C-alpha positions as CSV (number, residue, x, y, z in Angstrom):
1,X,77.5,180.1,136.1
2,X,76.3,183.3,134.5
3,X,78.7,185.3,132.2
4,X,78.1,188.9,131.3
5,X,79.8,189.3,128.0
6,X,80.5,193.0,127.4
7,X,81.2,193.7,123.8
8,X,81.9,197.4,124.3
9,X,85.3,198.9,123.8
10,X,84.5,200.9,127.0
11,X,84.8,198.5,130.0
12,X,82.6,200.5,132.3
13,X,80.3,202.2,129.7
14,X,76.5,202.2,129.5
15,X,76.4,198.7,128.0
16,X,78.2,197.2,130.9
17,X,76.2,199.2,133.4
18,X,73.0,198.0,131.9
19,X,74.1,194.4,132.1
20,X,75.3,194.9,135.7
21,X,71.9,196.4,136.6
22,X,70.1,193.4,134.8
23,X,72.1,190.9,136.9
24,X,72.2,193.0,140.1
25,X,70.8,190.2,142.4
26,X,72.8,187.4,140.8
27,X,76.3,186.1,141.0
28,X,78.0,186.5,137.6
29,X,81.4,186.8,136.0
30,X,82.1,189.6,133.6
31,X,84.0,188.8,130.4
32,X,85.3,192.0,128.7
33,X,85.8,191.2,125.0
34,X,88.1,194.2,124.7
35,X,90.6,192.4,126.9
36,X,91.1,189.6,124.3
37,X,92.6,189.5,120.9
38,X,90.1,187.6,118.7
39,X,91.0,187.4,115.0
40,X,88.4,188.0,112.3
41,X,86.7,184.9,110.7
42,X,89.1,183.3,108.3
43,X,92.2,184.9,109.7
44,X,94.8,183.4,111.9
45,X,97.5,184.6,114.3
46,X,99.6,183.2,117.0
47,X,98.2,185.5,119.6
48,X,94.5,184.7,118.8
49,X,92.6,184.2,122.1
50,X,89.3,183.0,120.7
51,X,89.5,179.5,122.1
52,X,90.4,180.8,125.5
53,X,87.1,182.9,125.4
54,X,85.2,180.0,123.9
55,X,86.2,177.6,126.7
56,X,85.0,180.1,129.3
57,X,81.7,180.6,127.5
58,X,81.2,176.9,127.1
59,X,81.1,176.5,130.9
60,X,78.3,179.0,131.3
61,X,74.8,178.1,132.2
62,X,73.6,181.6,131.1
63,X,75.1,184.1,128.7
64,X,74.1,187.8,128.8
65,X,75.5,189.9,126.0
66,X,75.8,193.7,126.2
67,X,76.9,195.9,123.3
68,X,76.6,199.5,122.2
69,X,74.6,199.9,119.0
70,X,76.5,201.4,116.1
71,X,74.6,202.1,112.9
72,X,71.7,199.9,113.9
73,X,73.9,196.9,114.8
74,X,76.0,195.6,117.6
75,X,79.7,196.1,118.0
76,X,82.4,194.6,115.8
77,X,83.8,192.8,118.9
78,X,80.5,190.9,119.3
79,X,80.2,190.3,115.5
80,X,83.7,188.8,115.4
81,X,83.0,186.6,118.4
82,X,79.7,185.3,116.9
83,X,81.2,184.7,113.5
84,X,83.9,182.6,115.1
85,X,81.5,180.7,117.4
86,X,79.4,179.8,114.4
87,X,82.4,178.2,112.8
88,X,83.1,175.8,115.8
89,X,81.8,172.4,114.7
90,X,82.1,170.6,118.0
91,X,82.0,171.8,121.6
92,X,85.4,171.6,123.3
93,X,84.0,170.1,126.5
94,X,83.0,166.4,126.1
95,X,80.0,166.8,128.4
96,X,78.5,169.3,125.9
97,X,79.0,167.1,122.9
98,X,76.1,164.8,124.1
99,X,73.8,167.9,124.1
100,X,74.0,168.6,120.4
């Protein structure tokens, strides 16, 4: 499975369109980060949806990330996701644990 992870606050903006063009001949699922509430690294909240997103990404064979560039860097949505992913010490899916 291929996931197109759009880290733009604009669901159908140029970043998403570029990713869609890149994957035009492939079956993929789009994951819009703007649709999820992901807390900043070190913060916690009852409505945090990070692990819901992480479970989806863990099932992917290929991840394609798209993001607008703000001040020479990617969006805060993607930065927050990557910070949180880096803090996960074990994959959630048992079959992935053997690949580490």
